[in-house]
N, C-alpha and C positions, 0 to 999 in steps of 0.2 A: 263359468258360469252361462247357462244357457238361457236364452230371451227368445220367447215363441213374436212372431211374426204375421200381423192378418190385418185386411183390411176389407170394408165393405160399402163402398160410394155411392148414392144418388142425390139427387137433389130432385125433389119431388113435387111436380107444379099440379097444386087442386084445381086448376081451371083450365086443363088440357083435356081434350077431348077424348084421349083414350087413356087407358090405364095400363100398364108398363107390366109385359110377363116375364116370368125369369126367362127364358129366348133371347132378352134384350142385352142379356148381361153377359159379358166376359168374364169369364171362371181360372181362373190360373192356380194350380197347386204346385208346392215346393218349388224345386227347380227351378221352375217355367217362369216363376215370380223374379228369381234374380236374374235368368237370362231379360226377363220384360223389361226389367226396369233398371239396366248397369246404363248409368251414362246419363239418365235422364236427371230432372229436376224435380221429383218428387217426394211427398214423405214415406213413402215406403221408401224408396233410393237411401234417405237418411237415415232409416231404421235399420238397414243393412248395411249401409258406410260405418254407423255408429259401432258396430261392431269389432272393427280395425282399430277406431281411436278410442274405446273406451272398455278393451280387451274381455267382452262378451260374445258366444259364436252366435249369427241370429241364423233362428229357426223357422223360413217362411215356410206358414201352411196354407192360408187358401187368400187371394185376392179377389173381387168382383165386384166390377162397376159396367156402369150402362150412363148410355147419353141423360143428362139432364131430360124427363118426360114424363106422366101421368103418374098417377097415385099408385102406388106398385101395387100387384094385386096380392091378396091375402095369402095363397098356395105359394107365390116366389117368396116372400117374404118366409114362409114356416120354412120353405127348403133353406133359404140362407141362415138363419138363425141355426139350425139344425146342423149344416152343414159346419157350420164355425165352429161349433161348442166341438164338434165329433173331430175337424181338424185341428184343433189345438189340443185334444186330449190324445190323439194321435201321435203326436208329438215327441211324447213321451216326456223323463224328467225334463220341467223348467223350474226357472227362477225369477220369472215374469213376463209378462204379456206386453207389446207395445199395438195399439190398436187406432188405426187410420180407418177413421168415421164421415160424414160429409156436416151432419146435424142437422139437415132439412130432408131426410129422407122419411116420409111418409107411407105406410102400408094403409087396406083397407082395413086392418083390423087394429093397426096402432099409431097413432097419433104423431106420435114418438118413438118412431120406429128405433132410432139409435140408442136410445134409453132403454128400451127391450132387448136391443146387443150386449148392452151392459150389461144389464139384470141378469140376464142367462149366464153370460159367462163370468160373472162374481160368483151365482147359485153352486155355478160347476166345482168354480176353484177354492173358494173359501174367499174371507177377507183379509187373510193374510198375506195372499197372491198377489204383489206389484202387478198395478196396471195402469198403465198411462197411456191416455187417448188423445188423439190431434182432432182438431176440427175446422172446415173451412168457416170461414166469417161470414158465410150466406147460412147460417146457420138459425135453426128455431131452438134456440139454447134454453130447454127448461132445466126443471132441478135435477133432474131423474140421471142422466149421465154423471151431474156431478156428485153426487151420492152414492154413485156405484165405482167411480174410481178413484186411485192417488192423486190423479192429477191429469190437467187437460189444459192442452197447449193448443191457441187458434192462430192461423197465418196471419200474418201482421199486414197482407200489401193486398192490393186489388186494383191492376192484376197483380195475379197473383202468384208470385215470383219468386216467395220467399218457403215455396212448400218444402225443397230437400231441406232448409236450413229449421227449420219449426222439427221436423223428423231428428235430425241431430241434437235439438233439443230435446225433446222427448227423450230421445236413448241416452241424455246425460242425465237428466233425473233420475230414469229408473235408475240406471249404473247405480248412482248415488244411492237411492234406496238402497239396493240388494247388498251391496258393501256398507249398510249401517250409517252411510255419512252422511243421510239426507234424512228427513220425516215429514212430507210435505202435508202441510195443511191450506184449507182450500174458503178464500170468500166466494161470492156467488150472488151477483145484485141484478135482478132484471127491471126495465123500467119499461112502461107505460107509453114507447115511441116508437116510430116506424122511420127510420130515416130512407126519403125516398130512394129508387134504384140512378136514380140521374145523378145524386152528390155522392156518389158510394167509390169515388176514386180518389186513394186512399195518398196518393201525391197531389192533390191540387185542394185549395180553401175549397167549403170550409172543414176539414178532415184531417188535415194536412199533419198542423202540429202537433193535435192531441193523437193520434197512430205515432207520429214521429218519437212522443216522449215516451211509447213502452218502451224499448230497447235501453232507453235511457235506467228507465225503473228498475229494469232483470240486472243493470251493473250496481244494485243497490247491494248489499251484503243480507243476506239472508231471503231473498228473492228470485225464485225461481222460473217464474213467468209470469206474465199481466198482458192480457188480452183483452178485446173487444170485438163484439158481434156485432158487424155490418146488417144480420136480417135477413130473412128472407121476404120478399114482402107477397110472395104468389101463394103462400101456405097459409091455406085455410084452417091452422090449429090452436090452439089455448097459450101454446110458447112461444105466439109469433110477435116478435117483438127484438128493440135492441138490449143487450145484456154484459156486463162484466164481468172474468173470473181472474182472481188473483189467486195464487199459489206460493208460500212461502214455507219457510223449513222453518217448521214446527215454531210458529208466531201467528198465532190465530188474531192477534191484536192488530198487528201488523198487515196483515191479509184486509182485514175491516177497514182499515185506515183507509191503504191505499185503492181497495177496491170503492168506498163510500166516496173521493175524489175524483177518482174517472167517474164514477156514474154521472155527479156533478158537472162536472164539465162538461160530459156527453149529453148530457139535458139542456146546459147551456146554449148548445148549438142551436138550439130550436128558432133563433129569430135569423138564422144565416142559410136556410132549408127551402126557401120558397122556391117551385120549380116554373118553369115560364121556358115552353118547349114552342117552336112554330109547326103551322101544318105540316103535312106532306107536301102543298104546291107550295108554301114557302121554305119549306128547307129543301128542295129540287131546286129550287129558285133562285135563293144565296148561292148552292152549291152552283150549280153553272156559272153565273157570274164569278165566283170565287176564281173557279177555275179556270176562267178566262182570261183573268188579270196575271195568275201566275206567272213569272218565266217559267216554272218546271217543278214538277211534283205532283202528286193528285190530292184531289178536297177529297175528303169521305162523309157519305151520308150514313149515317148509326140506325138504321130499322130497330129502334129499340121494341116496337110491339113483337118482333117476331125475332126474340134472344134466343139463340139456340142453347146456350149456354143456360138458359133459364127452363127449358122445358116448353118453346116455343115449336110451331111445325116445320119453320125453314122453309115454305114455300109460300109463304106473305105476296103477295104480287102489288100492293100500291104503291112501294115506288117503283117499281118497273113501270106501270102503265104511266108512271106521271113524269120519267125522263121520257117516254116516249112523247107522249102527249106535248111537252117544251120544249121537243126535237134537239135531247143534249147529244153529245158529241162525247167518243172516249173515255167511256161506261164500263162498270163493268157488275153484275150482277149476278148472285150465285141464289140457287134454289136445287132443294130438291125433289125431285121429280122422275121415280124409277120410270114410270110410265113414257117421258121424253126421252131417257136417255136410251131406252130399247130403239124407240122408231129412230133415233141418231145411228144405236149401232146396226141396226136391218139396211140405212139409209149408205150407211159410210162414208171416210173421210172424202172431201170432197163434193158430197152429194148438198145440193139444196131442198130446205121442203120448207115448208109450213105446218106450223103445229102448235096448241094450245099449252102455255107451259105456265106450271105454279097453280096456286090456289084451288087443289085438290084431299086436301087431307078432312076441312074442314071448312064450316061458313065463318071462321072469324077470320081469315085472312086472306080476305080479299076472294076475287072470280081468277079463272083460267085467262092470260092475256095470249091472243094468237099472234103469234111473229115469226117470221120468215129470216130464214139464213142458213149459210153455208156450216156444213159440221167441219171446224178446223182440226179437230182433235179429239180421239178416242184414246182414254188411259183408265187405269186399272185401280185408281184413287191412291194407292200408297204414296206414304210421301216421310221423309225425316226430318226433324227438329234438333238440333244441337243445342241451341241458344236457352236460355233461360224464358220462359213465356208461360203463357197462363195456363195452369195445368197441371206445368212440369214435367207432361210426358214429350216423348222424344218419335214415338212410331205414330204417324197420323195414317187415316186411314176412312176416307169419304165414300169407300163402294167405287162401281164404275164409274165414270165420268165423261159425261162428253162437253163442247167447249163449241156453242153454237155463234157463229160471227154475223152480226146484223148490221146493216149501214154499210155493207161495206162498196163506198163511194172513194173514189180516188182526191176528191176534194174533201175528205171528211174523215177524220181519227176513226176507224173502224168500233166499235162496242160487242161484246160478250156476254153470253152467258152463259155461267157454268151449271151445268146441270149434274146432278148427285144421284146416285142410288141411296145415299144414306145421308143422315143431317149429322151434318159437320161445322160446328162451331169456329169463329176464323180468328185462331190463335195463333196461325204461322203464315207467313207468307207464302213459305212455300206451298201454300194449298193452292197458292195460282201459277209460283212460279213452277212446279211440277207439272200441268199441263200448258206451259206453253206463255203465260201472261207474263210481262215483267208489271209489278204494280207500279215502280216508279215512273215508269212511261207513260201511263194513265191519267186523264184528266180528271176523272170520277170514280172513287171506289165504294161500293156500299157493303156496309157490314151488317149482320143480324146478330145484333152483343147488345151490351150498353157501355160497359167498362173495357172486360177482359180484351179485347180487342187491340186495345192502346200499347201492350208490348212488343207487340209484332208489327203496327203500323204506324206508328207515330215516328220512326228514324226516317220513314219516307216521307209523309206525307208535308202538306202546309197547311192545312187547316182540315175544322171537321165542324159539322153542323148535325142535332138530334131532331130525327123527325119523332113529332105525336101520332103514330102509328097505332091502329088500331093492330088484337091479337092478343095471344097468351097471357105473353109479358107488356101487355101495355103498360106505359108509364104512370098511367092514371087507377087508382087503384078502385075510384069511383065506377067504374066500366063493371066491377065484380060484385057479387052478393056473400058477406062474409056473414057465415053464421055461428065460427068458433073461437072467430079472434077477440082478446079482451074490449069491452066495451069502452075504455078510456083510453085508447088507444092512439095518439100523434102521432099526425103524418096522416092520417086516412079523414079526416075533417078536410073545406075550402079546397074542396075540387066541387066542381060542376056535373 
């Protein structure tokens, strides 16, 4: 039994200033895939490990991914779609396909690019070849993917720490199909509802109990998968919104019944989903007070408007400017700023320099802030994370990295600006530890994220506050003009 493995992952922000070219994608083929995903906690790792568990030969073909960013250029999508089908065909005789897709891939020529990927794969291999797909819960799930695959499995956690398990679940489903032990049937429900990103932590109320019920449902006889979509509020596409997918073993009535019940429960959560987030000044003030009162451990400020994992610029300066204005100490801010990295590289370790940092991508993320500091560290930006963290990846790369120490006053704790060449989401504490900063010793940590940071930072923090920052991933959807989303979408109203 030979099962082909492939993956194309991109979370596409309709409001980001720049489109995404093919050059932004990391593309792996064949044996490169097994080496890269070895020891990781990703769904592709689960696909590969499923071979030993279920007695099939995994055949890695093509894996392509890019950091969340703007809508993907048409020529990039066309190349990826052709490369996917060609790689699968080159795999030789196969008994099925495991395909990892994000679910929020938007291209200039396809609003639902993931549905087009599955349509092309199905057209190339026919309706009889088993095809099982996985999705990120931040998906804009339309009917297209469901129509073109045999089963769809969505991660059950945010932060996403169960990706490997979902890969193994998909492997179990396709193995049973090939052996004739299962005939998946699916029920799909799209809700006119958008759960705001601020409420998408699946281990906290109001989502906790509903999301915790999904593994219990899958213990019922004949239930192969039960999934909910959190939705991705930065995609201006018709399918944007929450959704339900249930997969049963040849029992459409049961799939429909469970899907209807989950959809009703999700819809009923609306009364608990009010969003009340402090201003940047208020968040920084609260963080300073909490950090000074805490005996040990940092307080976290969440710069939600510059959520790198949601496709933002990673160089917003609103929080940095406010930390400086309020004379905070012992803080860390990370900015993607290649220009400033190069300046630090030229100056060398130990040099003191003044330079404008951040705010260089577009007009959404604030103006550059001029700071004076000492170059504390220069690094290649590569680090390793072995624990299960959001995204499931083992190897991190933030490009050439410089650490600028500011406020080097013996009477105060130094603060640090981490300047990176590449945008890098705060999924791992090793992002800071690798450049000589111990997060647990700081007073204030800032993260450019929404929920994803929690898996890494919760073990060391004393608390957190979300700041209502502007940016490409602002928490307030009324800061954008949506033209394609459904007009009755709950969650867009009630904002100033």
